[in-house]
VMD Tcl script that draws the C-alpha trace (Angstrom):
set ca {
  {-12.91 8.79 -12.49}
  {-10.99 10.87 -15.01}
  {-7.76 12.57 -13.99}
  {-6.37 15.73 -15.63}
  {-2.63 16.61 -15.57}
  {-1.79 20.24 -14.99}
  {1.67 19.62 -16.52}
  {2.86 18.04 -19.75}
  {3.33 14.65 -17.98}
  {0.74 11.96 -18.35}
  {0.13 8.67 -16.52}
  {-2.24 5.78 -17.15}
  {-5.65 6.12 -15.68}
  {-5.43 2.65 -14.11}
  {-2.23 3.55 -12.27}
  {-3.67 6.93 -11.18}
  {-6.87 5.21 -9.95}
  {-5.01 2.83 -7.71}
  {-2.68 5.56 -6.42}
  {-5.74 7.89 -5.75}
  {-7.40 5.19 -3.60}
  {-4.24 4.52 -1.57}
  {-3.27 8.27 -1.20}
  {-3.41 10.03 2.17}
  {-6.10 12.71 2.20}
  {-5.27 16.04 3.93}
  {-8.07 18.52 3.62}
  {-8.93 18.73 -0.02}
  {-5.65 17.27 -1.30}
  {-4.51 13.64 -1.57}
  {-0.81 12.86 -1.30}
  {0.13 9.88 -3.38}
  {3.41 8.06 -3.74}
  {4.38 9.73 -7.03}
  {1.62 12.44 -7.62}
  {-0.32 15.03 -5.75}
  {-4.12 14.97 -6.39}
  {-6.47 17.93 -5.87}
  {-9.86 19.18 -7.06}
  {-10.20 22.09 -9.44}
  {-13.85 22.79 -9.96}
  {-15.44 19.51 -11.06}
  {-12.09 18.00 -12.20}
  {-9.75 15.90 -10.31}
  {-6.23 17.13 -11.18}
  {-2.80 15.70 -10.53}
  {0.78 16.90 -10.70}
  {3.73 14.49 -10.59}
  {6.28 15.28 -7.87}
  {9.08 15.26 -10.46}
  {7.51 18.31 -12.17}
  {7.32 20.34 -8.90}
  {10.11 22.77 -8.33}
  {8.62 24.03 -5.11}
  {5.54 24.86 -3.18}
  {4.56 27.09 -0.29}
  {1.51 28.33 1.65}
  {-0.22 31.51 0.75}
  {-2.54 33.22 3.06}
  {-5.29 35.46 1.55}
  {-6.61 37.97 4.08}
  {-10.13 38.99 3.11}
  {-11.75 41.92 4.86}
  {-15.27 41.20 6.07}
  {-18.08 43.15 7.73}
  {-19.41 41.51 10.87}
  {-22.03 42.34 13.44}
  {-19.41 43.84 15.82}
  {-17.42 45.78 13.24}
  {-14.90 44.87 10.60}
  {-12.36 42.03 10.57}
  {-10.37 39.71 8.37}
  {-10.74 36.07 7.51}
  {-7.70 34.22 6.43}
  {-7.95 31.62 3.65}
  {-4.98 29.17 3.33}
  {-3.83 28.05 -0.16}
  {-1.08 25.65 -1.30}
  {0.79 27.18 -4.23}
  {2.68 24.70 -6.47}
  {5.25 25.96 -8.95}
  {7.41 24.47 -11.67}
  {10.76 25.88 -12.80}
  {9.22 28.94 -14.45}
  {5.89 29.86 -12.86}
  {3.10 28.97 -10.40}
  {1.00 26.15 -11.83}
  {-1.64 25.59 -9.11}
  {-3.21 27.62 -6.21}
  {-5.17 25.08 -4.19}
  {-7.51 26.23 -1.40}
  {-7.14 24.37 1.85}
  {-9.49 24.12 4.87}
  {-7.28 25.79 7.34}
  {-3.83 26.44 8.86}
  {-3.52 23.00 10.48}
  {-4.32 21.15 7.25}
  {-1.82 23.42 5.36}
  {1.00 22.68 7.82}
  {0.35 18.93 7.83}
  {0.30 18.97 4.01}
  {3.58 20.83 3.76}
  {5.09 18.27 6.15}
  {3.89 15.36 3.99}
  {5.20 17.03 0.83}
  {8.61 17.56 2.44}
  {8.83 13.82 2.90}
  {7.77 13.14 -0.80}
  {9.89 15.98 -2.37}
  {13.09 16.48 -0.24}
  {14.74 18.42 -2.97}
  {11.94 20.84 -3.61}
  {12.02 24.55 -2.49}
  {9.48 25.24 0.22}
  {10.26 28.94 0.61}
  {7.80 31.68 -0.21}
  {8.58 34.30 -2.89}
  {9.42 36.70 -0.08}
  {11.85 34.29 1.48}
  {13.45 33.68 -1.94}
  {13.77 37.46 -2.53}
  {11.21 37.60 -5.33}
  {8.24 39.75 -5.84}
  {4.87 38.18 -4.74}
  {2.42 37.44 -7.47}
  {-0.39 39.38 -5.88}
  {1.21 42.04 -3.62}
  {-1.22 43.70 -1.13}
  {-3.75 40.92 -1.57}
  {-1.76 37.80 -0.62}
  {0.71 37.20 2.10}
  {3.13 34.26 1.61}
  {3.20 32.31 4.87}
  {6.35 30.31 4.17}
  {7.00 26.91 5.69}
  {6.78 27.48 9.44}
  {4.32 30.32 9.90}
}
mol new
graphics top color blue
foreach p $ca { graphics top sphere $p radius 0.5 }
foreach p [lrange $ca 0 end-1] q [lrange $ca 1 end] { graphics top cylinder $p $q radius 0.2 }
display resetview
């Protein structure tokens, strides 16, 4: 399996392969000892924890038309950012998986910022389309 880094850092494929196999899977993401693995299309990507400045949950609320009227479906995403910008927006299977993943990442990255842009006092990247869920919501 070939791994693609989303940051400038690179690791050996042999080391990544062994860490990938031993990583804990939560939804579509695998939490390793030193890197976070996720799928992006057909690629398996990774980001070393040392390159992550913070991460948070983002909930996309999508309006849908149903048989009984209109409603909204919520899609959970994990947003990873470095010191300057957001570097990954990873879809997750649901709220439970998102909360479990945030808990695992807090253990791996105790110094990272897990607050949403709203909690940090910044403008959201996609106002009106995305609602930052923060760490406990």
